[in-house]
All heavy atoms as TSV, in Angstrom:
chain	resi	resn	atom	element	x	y	z
A	1	MET	N	N	-73.313	54.969	70.072
A	1	MET	CA	C	-73.337	55.652	71.342
A	1	MET	C	C	-71.989	55.202	71.932
A	1	MET	O	O	-71.821	53.997	72.088
A	1	MET	CB	C	-74.538	55.407	72.244
A	1	MET	CG	C	-74.500	56.030	73.552
A	1	MET	SD	S	-75.974	55.868	74.446
A	1	MET	CE	C	-76.396	54.147	74.566
A	2	THR	N	N	-71.190	56.139	72.560
A	2	THR	CA	C	-69.941	55.731	73.187
A	2	THR	C	C	-70.000	56.184	74.624
A	2	THR	O	O	-69.123	55.700	75.405
A	2	THR	CB	C	-68.861	56.506	72.519
A	2	THR	OG1	O	-68.991	57.935	72.637
A	2	THR	CG2	C	-68.621	56.127	70.977
A	3	ALA	N	N	-70.957	56.962	75.018
A	3	ALA	CA	C	-71.152	57.256	76.573
A	3	ALA	C	C	-72.433	57.628	76.880
A	3	ALA	O	O	-73.249	58.105	76.055
A	3	ALA	CB	C	-70.016	58.370	76.796
A	4	VAL	N	N	-72.712	57.624	78.228
A	4	VAL	CA	C	-73.940	57.991	78.792
A	4	VAL	C	C	-73.710	59.170	79.807
A	4	VAL	O	O	-72.828	59.072	80.665
A	4	VAL	CB	C	-74.691	56.890	79.457
A	4	VAL	CG1	C	-76.013	57.498	80.274
A	4	VAL	CG2	C	-74.981	55.795	78.611
A	5	LEU	N	N	-74.369	60.290	79.532
A	5	LEU	CA	C	-74.232	61.454	80.565
A	5	LEU	C	C	-75.510	61.566	81.388
A	5	LEU	O	O	-76.724	61.381	80.736
A	5	LEU	CB	C	-74.065	62.771	79.808
A	5	LEU	CG	C	-72.722	62.886	78.996
A	5	LEU	CD1	C	-72.776	64.196	78.203
A	5	LEU	CD2	C	-71.597	62.824	79.935
A	6	ILE	N	N	-75.334	61.841	82.618
A	6	ILE	CA	C	-76.532	61.990	83.468
A	6	ILE	C	C	-76.303	63.321	84.383
A	6	ILE	O	O	-75.174	63.737	84.485
A	6	ILE	CB	C	-76.780	60.876	84.452
A	6	ILE	CG1	C	-75.519	60.547	85.285
A	6	ILE	CG2	C	-77.250	59.684	83.651
A	6	ILE	CD1	C	-75.857	59.475	86.371
A	7	ASP	N	N	-77.334	63.946	84.946
A	7	ASP	CA	C	-77.212	65.124	85.624
A	7	ASP	C	C	-78.096	65.199	86.865
A	7	ASP	O	O	-79.013	66.069	86.941
A	7	ASP	CB	C	-77.354	66.386	84.708
A	7	ASP	CG	C	-78.797	66.355	84.131
A	7	ASP	OD1	O	-79.424	65.286	84.135
A	7	ASP	OD2	O	-79.255	67.411	83.645
A	8	PRO	N	N	-77.902	64.324	87.873
A	8	PRO	CA	C	-78.655	64.451	89.031
A	8	PRO	C	C	-78.480	65.733	89.844
A	8	PRO	O	O	-77.445	66.362	89.653
A	8	PRO	CB	C	-78.140	63.158	89.952
A	8	PRO	CG	C	-76.782	62.965	89.439
A	8	PRO	CD	C	-76.779	63.372	88.030
A	9	LEU	N	N	-79.425	66.049	90.549
A	9	LEU	CA	C	-79.324	67.297	91.327
A	9	LEU	C	C	-78.143	67.267	92.374
A	9	LEU	O	O	-77.855	66.219	92.852
A	9	LEU	CB	C	-80.520	67.551	92.255
A	9	LEU	CG	C	-81.919	67.936	91.468
A	9	LEU	CD1	C	-83.008	67.956	92.282
A	9	LEU	CD2	C	-81.711	69.175	90.715
A	10	ALA	N	N	-77.484	68.318	92.375
A	10	ALA	CA	C	-76.296	68.407	93.298
A	10	ALA	C	C	-76.560	67.912	94.731
A	10	ALA	O	O	-75.818	67.437	95.405
A	10	ALA	CB	C	-75.713	69.740	93.310
A	11	SER	N	N	-77.722	68.200	95.239
A	11	SER	CA	C	-78.153	67.912	96.597
A	11	SER	C	C	-78.586	66.392	96.730
A	11	SER	O	O	-78.742	65.920	97.820
A	11	SER	CB	C	-79.366	68.718	96.953
A	11	SER	OG	O	-80.491	68.467	96.183
A	12	ASN	N	N	-78.658	65.688	95.640
A	12	ASN	CA	C	-79.101	64.243	95.750
A	12	ASN	C	C	-77.900	63.272	95.893
A	12	ASN	O	O	-77.501	62.604	95.039
A	12	ASN	CB	C	-79.866	63.862	94.500
A	12	ASN	CG	C	-80.670	62.541	94.624
A	12	ASN	OD1	O	-80.446	61.813	95.538
A	12	ASN	ND2	N	-81.593	62.344	93.648
A	13	THR	N	N	-77.424	63.252	97.170
A	13	THR	CA	C	-76.267	62.456	97.382
A	13	THR	C	C	-76.412	61.038	97.218
A	13	THR	O	O	-75.516	60.237	96.893
A	13	THR	CB	C	-75.690	62.707	98.836
A	13	THR	OG1	O	-76.760	62.435	99.738
A	13	THR	CG2	C	-75.050	64.211	98.875
A	14	ARG	N	N	-77.722	60.564	97.427
A	14	ARG	CA	C	-78.006	59.103	97.303
A	14	ARG	C	C	-77.872	58.734	95.819
A	14	ARG	O	O	-77.298	57.553	95.443
A	14	ARG	CB	C	-79.425	58.747	97.847
A	14	ARG	CG	C	-79.403	58.739	99.369
A	14	ARG	CD	C	-80.805	58.438	99.815
A	14	ARG	NE	N	-81.111	57.019	99.599
A	14	ARG	CZ	C	-82.270	56.470	99.830
A	14	ARG	NH1	N	-83.269	57.156	100.215
A	14	ARG	NH2	N	-82.390	55.176	99.601
A	15	ALA	N	N	-78.302	59.536	94.980
A	15	ALA	CA	C	-78.158	59.394	93.494
A	15	ALA	C	C	-76.640	59.354	93.054
A	15	ALA	O	O	-76.283	58.442	92.298
A	15	ALA	CB	C	-78.890	60.334	92.691
A	16	HIS	N	N	-75.939	60.164	93.640
A	16	HIS	CA	C	-74.400	60.262	93.296
A	16	HIS	C	C	-73.748	58.881	93.581
A	16	HIS	O	O	-73.047	58.378	92.912
A	16	HIS	CB	C	-73.729	61.391	94.094
A	16	HIS	CG	C	-74.343	62.736	93.926
A	16	HIS	ND1	N	-74.001	63.769	94.657
A	16	HIS	CD2	C	-75.292	63.230	92.972
A	16	HIS	CE1	C	-74.752	64.817	94.308
A	16	HIS	NE2	N	-75.407	64.446	93.292
A	17	ARG	N	N	-74.149	58.446	94.896
A	17	ARG	CA	C	-73.496	57.216	95.327
A	17	ARG	C	C	-73.948	56.072	94.407
A	17	ARG	O	O	-73.130	55.074	93.996
A	17	ARG	CB	C	-73.736	56.897	96.710
A	17	ARG	CG	C	-73.136	57.653	97.740
A	17	ARG	CD	C	-73.148	57.139	99.222
A	17	ARG	NE	N	-74.620	57.064	99.627
A	17	ARG	CZ	C	-75.282	58.100	100.260
A	17	ARG	NH1	N	-74.599	59.290	100.460
A	17	ARG	NH2	N	-76.523	57.868	100.538
A	18	PHE	N	N	-75.277	56.068	94.054
A	18	PHE	CA	C	-75.825	55.017	93.155
A	18	PHE	C	C	-75.029	54.958	91.784
A	18	PHE	O	O	-74.575	53.764	91.323
A	18	PHE	CB	C	-77.322	55.194	92.949
A	18	PHE	CG	C	-77.913	54.324	92.008
A	18	PHE	CD1	C	-78.170	52.894	92.359
A	18	PHE	CD2	C	-78.227	54.736	90.643
A	18	PHE	CE1	C	-78.811	52.104	91.350
A	18	PHE	CE2	C	-78.781	53.885	89.723
A	18	PHE	CZ	C	-79.143	52.621	90.149
A	19	TYR	N	N	-74.958	56.138	91.202
A	19	TYR	CA	C	-74.363	56.126	89.894
A	19	TYR	C	C	-72.808	55.793	89.990
A	19	TYR	O	O	-72.300	55.164	89.057
A	19	TYR	CB	C	-74.513	57.485	89.116
A	19	TYR	CG	C	-76.007	57.689	88.837
A	19	TYR	CD1	C	-76.683	58.805	89.261
A	19	TYR	CD2	C	-76.635	56.857	87.876
A	19	TYR	CE1	C	-78.008	58.980	88.864
A	19	TYR	CE2	C	-77.932	56.957	87.575
A	19	TYR	CZ	C	-78.637	58.085	87.992
A	19	TYR	OH	O	-79.978	58.283	87.646
A	20	GLU	N	N	-72.137	56.252	91.009
A	20	GLU	CA	C	-70.756	56.014	91.117
A	20	GLU	C	C	-70.594	54.410	91.322
A	20	GLU	O	O	-69.596	53.915	90.813
A	20	GLU	CB	C	-70.235	56.735	92.321
A	20	GLU	CG	C	-70.040	58.252	92.131
A	20	GLU	CD	C	-69.883	59.018	93.309
A	20	GLU	OE1	O	-69.688	58.517	94.369
A	20	GLU	OE2	O	-69.821	60.311	93.076
A	21	ARG	N	N	-71.478	53.740	92.059
A	21	ARG	CA	C	-71.332	52.282	92.046
A	21	ARG	C	C	-71.502	51.532	90.864
A	21	ARG	O	O	-70.929	50.511	90.680
A	21	ARG	CB	C	-72.391	51.822	93.110
A	21	ARG	CG	C	-72.093	51.971	94.574
A	21	ARG	CD	C	-72.886	51.030	95.599
A	21	ARG	NE	N	-74.375	51.246	95.224
A	21	ARG	CZ	C	-75.069	51.952	95.939
A	21	ARG	NH1	N	-74.536	52.831	96.886
A	21	ARG	NH2	N	-76.414	52.034	95.670
A	22	LEU	N	N	-72.333	52.298	89.926
A	22	LEU	CA	C	-72.419	51.600	88.487
A	22	LEU	C	C	-71.245	51.977	87.670
A	22	LEU	O	O	-71.135	51.450	86.516
A	22	LEU	CB	C	-73.748	52.249	87.924
A	22	LEU	CG	C	-75.111	51.614	88.576
A	22	LEU	CD1	C	-76.151	52.293	87.985
A	22	LEU	CD2	C	-74.994	50.165	88.554
A	23	GLY	N	N	-70.335	52.876	88.010
A	23	GLY	CA	C	-69.109	53.108	87.256
A	23	GLY	C	C	-69.102	54.423	86.644
A	23	GLY	O	O	-68.230	54.814	86.024
A	24	PHE	N	N	-70.153	55.302	86.904
A	24	PHE	CA	C	-70.171	56.651	86.281
A	24	PHE	C	C	-69.039	57.545	87.070
A	24	PHE	O	O	-68.783	57.353	88.312
A	24	PHE	CB	C	-71.529	57.306	86.720
A	24	PHE	CG	C	-72.586	56.815	85.716
A	24	PHE	CD1	C	-73.394	55.735	85.944
A	24	PHE	CD2	C	-72.938	57.646	84.607
A	24	PHE	CE1	C	-74.360	55.320	85.102
A	24	PHE	CE2	C	-73.886	57.365	83.658
A	24	PHE	CZ	C	-74.600	56.146	83.927
A	25	GLN	N	N	-68.390	58.368	86.413
A	25	GLN	CA	C	-67.398	59.145	86.896
A	25	GLN	C	C	-67.900	60.663	86.819
A	25	GLN	O	O	-68.406	61.162	85.826
A	25	GLN	CB	C	-66.213	59.208	85.954
A	25	GLN	CG	C	-65.661	57.817	85.838
A	25	GLN	CD	C	-65.017	57.320	87.152
A	25	GLN	OE1	O	-64.279	58.177	87.828
A	25	GLN	NE2	N	-65.275	56.109	87.587
A	26	PHE	N	N	-67.677	61.442	87.861
A	26	PHE	CA	C	-67.986	62.805	88.090
A	26	PHE	C	C	-67.160	63.533	87.171
A	26	PHE	O	O	-66.050	63.373	86.878
A	26	PHE	CB	C	-67.706	63.320	89.456
A	26	PHE	CG	C	-67.958	64.775	89.691
A	26	PHE	CD1	C	-69.203	65.169	89.876
A	26	PHE	CD2	C	-66.964	65.674	89.691
A	26	PHE	CE1	C	-69.574	66.538	90.054
A	26	PHE	CE2	C	-67.175	67.018	89.824
A	26	PHE	CZ	C	-68.577	67.383	90.040
A	27	VAL	N	N	-68.018	64.492	86.422
A	27	VAL	CA	C	-67.397	65.306	85.272
A	27	VAL	C	C	-67.181	66.781	85.761
A	27	VAL	O	O	-66.116	67.384	85.904
A	27	VAL	CB	C	-68.152	65.290	83.992
A	27	VAL	CG1	C	-67.539	66.259	83.036
A	27	VAL	CG2	C	-68.222	63.848	83.454
A	28	GLU	N	N	-68.284	67.263	86.165
A	28	GLU	CA	C	-68.326	68.800	86.631
A	28	GLU	C	C	-69.715	69.102	87.299
A	28	GLU	O	O	-70.641	68.600	86.912
A	28	GLU	CB	C	-68.025	69.722	85.497
A	28	GLU	CG	C	-69.069	69.709	84.333
A	28	GLU	CD	C	-68.626	70.497	83.178
A	28	GLU	OE1	O	-67.586	71.162	83.193
A	28	GLU	OE2	O	-69.399	70.587	82.208
A	29	PRO	N	N	-69.648	70.191	88.000
A	29	PRO	CA	C	-71.001	70.697	88.547
A	29	PRO	C	C	-71.504	71.690	87.289
A	29	PRO	O	O	-70.789	72.284	86.628
A	29	PRO	CB	C	-70.695	71.492	89.646
A	29	PRO	CG	C	-69.245	71.809	89.650
A	29	PRO	CD	C	-68.600	70.813	88.782
A	30	ARG	N	N	-72.696	71.568	87.065
A	30	ARG	CA	C	-73.436	72.527	86.088
A	30	ARG	C	C	-74.713	73.065	86.592
A	30	ARG	O	O	-75.420	72.404	87.423
A	30	ARG	CB	C	-73.743	71.720	84.774
A	30	ARG	CG	C	-72.549	71.171	83.945
A	30	ARG	CD	C	-71.818	72.127	83.281
A	30	ARG	NE	N	-72.343	72.897	82.188
A	30	ARG	CZ	C	-72.535	72.618	81.033
A	30	ARG	NH1	N	-71.914	71.494	80.576
A	30	ARG	NH2	N	-73.174	73.451	80.138
A	31	ARG	N	N	-75.176	74.159	86.087
A	31	ARG	CA	C	-76.450	74.689	86.411
A	31	ARG	C	C	-77.338	74.548	85.198
A	31	ARG	O	O	-76.909	75.019	84.137
A	31	ARG	CB	C	-76.204	76.277	86.837
A	31	ARG	CG	C	-77.632	76.773	87.388
A	31	ARG	CD	C	-77.224	78.150	88.042
A	31	ARG	NE	N	-78.449	78.598	88.803
A	31	ARG	CZ	C	-78.933	78.193	89.973
A	31	ARG	NH1	N	-78.230	77.345	90.673
A	31	ARG	NH2	N	-80.003	78.675	90.368
A	32	PHE	N	N	-78.551	73.894	85.354
A	32	PHE	CA	C	-79.502	73.821	84.300
A	32	PHE	C	C	-80.736	74.621	84.671
A	32	PHE	O	O	-81.480	74.128	85.669
A	32	PHE	CB	C	-79.735	72.404	84.008
A	32	PHE	CG	C	-78.634	71.582	83.374
A	32	PHE	CD1	C	-77.852	70.749	84.336
A	32	PHE	CD2	C	-78.247	71.789	82.136
A	32	PHE	CE1	C	-76.817	70.084	83.762
A	32	PHE	CE2	C	-77.145	71.068	81.679
A	32	PHE	CZ	C	-76.350	70.173	82.477
A	33	GLY	N	N	-80.911	75.832	84.067
A	33	GLY	CA	C	-82.054	76.572	84.582
A	33	GLY	C	C	-81.832	76.972	85.950
A	33	GLY	O	O	-80.748	77.563	86.335
A	34	ASP	N	N	-82.789	76.602	86.984
A	34	ASP	CA	C	-82.599	76.996	88.323
A	34	ASP	C	C	-82.003	75.856	89.204
A	34	ASP	O	O	-81.938	75.938	90.341
A	34	ASP	CB	C	-84.018	77.237	88.935
A	34	ASP	CG	C	-84.529	78.452	88.360
A	34	ASP	OD1	O	-83.801	79.408	87.980
A	34	ASP	OD2	O	-85.865	78.663	88.376
A	35	ASP	N	N	-81.626	74.684	88.512
A	35	ASP	CA	C	-81.094	73.540	89.171
A	35	ASP	C	C	-79.633	73.434	89.187
A	35	ASP	O	O	-79.028	73.381	88.063
A	35	ASP	CB	C	-81.719	72.281	88.548
A	35	ASP	CG	C	-83.260	72.223	88.683
A	35	ASP	OD1	O	-83.757	72.633	89.653
A	35	ASP	OD2	O	-83.928	71.751	87.759
A	36	ASP	N	N	-79.126	73.235	90.408
A	36	ASP	CA	C	-77.640	72.920	90.454
A	36	ASP	C	C	-77.511	71.418	90.370
A	36	ASP	O	O	-78.146	70.631	91.078
A	36	ASP	CB	C	-77.016	73.379	91.789
A	36	ASP	CG	C	-76.893	74.907	91.913
A	36	ASP	OD1	O	-76.479	75.535	90.924
A	36	ASP	OD2	O	-77.336	75.473	93.019
A	37	CYS	N	N	-76.735	70.952	89.394
A	37	CYS	CA	C	-76.546	69.605	89.093
A	37	CYS	C	C	-75.151	69.083	89.157
A	37	CYS	O	O	-74.180	69.972	89.026
A	37	CYS	CB	C	-77.114	69.238	87.735
A	37	CYS	SG	S	-79.059	69.520	87.676
A	38	PHE	N	N	-74.885	67.809	89.126
A	38	PHE	CA	C	-73.577	67.270	88.914
A	38	PHE	C	C	-73.714	66.383	87.682
A	38	PHE	O	O	-74.600	65.606	87.536
A	38	PHE	CB	C	-73.157	66.335	90.153
A	38	PHE	CG	C	-72.735	67.094	91.406
A	38	PHE	CD1	C	-72.486	66.332	92.533
A	38	PHE	CD2	C	-72.615	68.345	91.518
A	38	PHE	CE1	C	-71.996	67.014	93.676
A	38	PHE	CE2	C	-72.255	69.107	92.565
A	38	PHE	CZ	C	-71.857	68.293	93.754
A	39	VAL	N	N	-72.779	66.585	86.808
A	39	VAL	CA	C	-72.724	65.866	85.543
A	39	VAL	C	C	-71.821	64.557	85.734
A	39	VAL	O	O	-70.706	64.718	86.195
A	39	VAL	CB	C	-72.183	66.700	84.334
A	39	VAL	CG1	C	-72.165	65.867	83.123
A	39	VAL	CG2	C	-73.258	67.852	84.123
A	40	TYR	N	N	-72.363	63.463	85.407
A	40	TYR	CA	C	-71.596	62.179	85.522
A	40	TYR	C	C	-71.454	61.548	84.081
A	40	TYR	O	O	-72.469	61.775	83.281
A	40	TYR	CB	C	-72.222	61.129	86.363
A	40	TYR	CG	C	-72.106	61.413	87.958
A	40	TYR	CD1	C	-72.818	62.336	88.535
A	40	TYR	CD2	C	-70.989	60.883	88.561
A	40	TYR	CE1	C	-72.723	62.634	89.890
A	40	TYR	CE2	C	-70.911	60.978	89.955
A	40	TYR	CZ	C	-71.663	62.052	90.618
A	40	TYR	OH	O	-71.478	62.102	91.922
A	41	CYS	N	N	-70.487	60.733	83.825
A	41	CYS	CA	C	-70.280	60.143	82.552
A	41	CYS	C	C	-69.992	58.770	82.798
A	41	CYS	O	O	-69.079	58.361	83.621
A	41	CYS	CB	C	-69.309	60.832	81.791
A	41	CYS	SG	S	-68.935	60.128	80.119
A	42	LEU	N	N	-70.545	57.813	81.894
A	42	LEU	CA	C	-70.095	56.416	81.838
A	42	LEU	C	C	-69.708	56.136	80.415
A	42	LEU	O	O	-70.550	56.086	79.511
A	42	LEU	CB	C	-71.103	55.552	82.347
A	42	LEU	CG	C	-70.969	53.938	82.288
A	42	LEU	CD1	C	-69.760	53.671	83.151
A	42	LEU	CD2	C	-72.228	53.188	82.653
A	43	ASN	N	N	-68.552	55.920	80.194
A	43	ASN	CA	C	-67.940	55.471	78.779
A	43	ASN	C	C	-68.238	54.094	78.519
A	43	ASN	O	O	-68.195	53.155	79.500
A	43	ASN	CB	C	-66.479	55.740	78.698
A	43	ASN	CG	C	-66.133	57.266	78.696
A	43	ASN	OD1	O	-66.782	58.081	77.964
A	43	ASN	ND2	N	-65.264	57.649	79.699
A	44	ARG	N	N	-68.486	53.681	77.273
A	44	ARG	CA	C	-68.819	52.330	76.934
A	44	ARG	C	C	-67.621	51.425	77.441
A	44	ARG	O	O	-67.826	50.316	77.834
A	44	ARG	CB	C	-68.903	52.224	75.338
A	44	ARG	CG	C	-69.297	50.812	74.916
A	44	ARG	CD	C	-69.266	50.721	73.431
A	44	ARG	NE	N	-70.495	51.420	72.907
A	44	ARG	CZ	C	-71.592	50.936	72.706
A	44	ARG	NH1	N	-71.787	49.660	72.906
A	44	ARG	NH2	N	-72.682	51.630	72.210
A	45	ALA	N	N	-66.353	51.883	77.236
A	45	ALA	CA	C	-65.245	51.159	77.577
A	45	ALA	C	C	-65.070	50.763	79.095
A	45	ALA	O	O	-64.457	49.812	79.438
A	45	ALA	CB	C	-63.868	51.794	77.138
A	46	ASP	N	N	-65.768	51.681	79.876
A	46	ASP	CA	C	-65.765	51.529	81.370
A	46	ASP	C	C	-66.960	50.710	81.874
A	46	ASP	O	O	-67.042	50.336	83.013
A	46	ASP	CB	C	-65.720	52.890	81.940
A	46	ASP	CG	C	-64.472	53.600	81.673
A	46	ASP	OD1	O	-63.360	53.014	81.377
A	46	ASP	OD2	O	-64.510	54.910	81.669
A	47	TRP	N	N	-67.826	50.333	80.907
A	47	TRP	CA	C	-69.002	49.610	81.431
A	47	TRP	C	C	-68.803	48.203	81.740
A	47	TRP	O	O	-68.064	47.468	80.942
A	47	TRP	CB	C	-70.193	49.732	80.313
A	47	TRP	CG	C	-71.277	48.713	80.555
A	47	TRP	CD1	C	-71.651	47.736	79.853
A	47	TRP	CD2	C	-72.235	48.748	81.600
A	47	TRP	NE1	N	-72.734	47.104	80.263
A	47	TRP	CE2	C	-73.144	47.785	81.357
A	47	TRP	CE3	C	-72.487	49.676	82.656
A	47	TRP	CZ2	C	-74.254	47.621	82.253
A	47	TRP	CZ3	C	-73.453	49.503	83.501
A	47	TRP	CH2	C	-74.420	48.392	83.257
A	48	HIS	N	N	-69.131	47.765	82.888
A	48	HIS	CA	C	-68.966	46.342	83.405
A	48	HIS	C	C	-70.260	45.878	83.906
A	48	HIS	O	O	-70.640	46.300	84.940
A	48	HIS	CB	C	-67.792	46.352	84.444
A	48	HIS	CG	C	-66.545	46.791	84.082
A	48	HIS	ND1	N	-65.674	46.123	83.129
A	48	HIS	CD2	C	-65.928	48.049	84.308
A	48	HIS	CE1	C	-64.566	46.852	82.978
A	48	HIS	NE2	N	-64.715	48.054	83.689
A	49	PRO	N	N	-71.005	45.025	83.075
A	49	PRO	CA	C	-72.283	44.705	83.423
A	49	PRO	C	C	-72.405	43.965	84.842
A	49	PRO	O	O	-73.413	43.906	85.506
A	49	PRO	CB	C	-72.768	43.747	82.377
A	49	PRO	CG	C	-71.727	43.799	81.271
A	49	PRO	CD	C	-70.485	44.555	81.820
A	50	GLU	N	N	-71.294	43.291	85.281
A	50	GLU	CA	C	-71.419	42.582	86.583
A	50	GLU	C	C	-71.546	43.570	87.705
A	50	GLU	O	O	-71.875	43.153	88.816
A	50	GLU	CB	C	-70.049	41.803	86.837
A	50	GLU	CG	C	-68.878	42.576	86.881
A	50	GLU	CD	C	-68.217	42.848	85.571
A	50	GLU	OE1	O	-68.649	42.590	84.518
A	50	GLU	OE2	O	-67.029	43.379	85.625
A	51	ASN	N	N	-71.480	44.806	87.466
A	51	ASN	CA	C	-71.635	45.871	88.550
A	51	ASN	C	C	-73.204	46.298	88.629
A	51	ASN	O	O	-73.452	47.133	89.471
A	51	ASN	CB	C	-70.858	47.148	88.315
A	51	ASN	CG	C	-69.315	46.846	88.324
A	51	ASN	OD1	O	-68.911	45.874	89.154
A	51	ASN	ND2	N	-68.501	47.701	87.812
A	52	THR	N	N	-73.985	45.772	87.802
A	52	THR	CA	C	-75.393	46.274	87.723
A	52	THR	C	C	-76.178	45.526	88.977
A	52	THR	O	O	-75.824	44.385	89.440
A	52	THR	CB	C	-76.135	45.907	86.447
A	52	THR	OG1	O	-76.028	44.539	86.268
A	52	THR	CG2	C	-75.471	46.577	85.330
A	53	ILE	N	N	-77.196	46.180	89.321
A	53	ILE	CA	C	-78.026	45.540	90.461
A	53	ILE	C	C	-78.673	44.279	90.053
A	53	ILE	O	O	-78.694	43.329	90.803
A	53	ILE	CB	C	-79.061	46.560	90.838
A	53	ILE	CG1	C	-78.349	47.827	91.469
A	53	ILE	CG2	C	-80.106	45.974	91.878
A	53	ILE	CD1	C	-79.280	49.074	91.684
A	54	ALA	N	N	-79.073	44.177	88.739
A	54	ALA	CA	C	-79.815	42.930	88.240
A	54	ALA	C	C	-78.866	41.746	88.235
A	54	ALA	O	O	-79.338	40.616	88.507
A	54	ALA	CB	C	-80.308	43.155	86.949
A	55	SER	N	N	-77.642	41.910	88.241
A	55	SER	CA	C	-76.602	40.715	88.238
A	55	SER	C	C	-76.312	40.251	89.554
A	55	SER	O	O	-75.616	39.222	89.707
A	55	SER	CB	C	-75.400	41.097	87.446
A	55	SER	OG	O	-74.680	42.021	88.169
A	56	ARG	N	N	-76.792	40.901	90.662
A	56	ARG	CA	C	-76.502	40.518	91.981
A	56	ARG	C	C	-77.509	39.445	92.425
A	56	ARG	O	O	-78.513	39.368	92.187
A	56	ARG	CB	C	-76.446	41.716	92.911
A	56	ARG	CG	C	-75.188	42.506	92.508
A	56	ARG	CD	C	-75.093	43.742	93.481
A	56	ARG	NE	N	-73.894	44.323	93.004
A	56	ARG	CZ	C	-73.665	45.647	93.294
A	56	ARG	NH1	N	-74.473	46.411	94.011
A	56	ARG	NH2	N	-72.607	46.253	92.873
């Protein structure tokens, strides 16, 4: 596995901030069925475990 993709609802701004703090990068808005979502990606090369909540 080289990357993780997630797709929180576009309206869920708290989730956006959470994932961005972990290092996820916004990719694009997408529609899945009836849901407007934002796609985020975290590449293996960009993963820094010291940014996780558990390490604080």
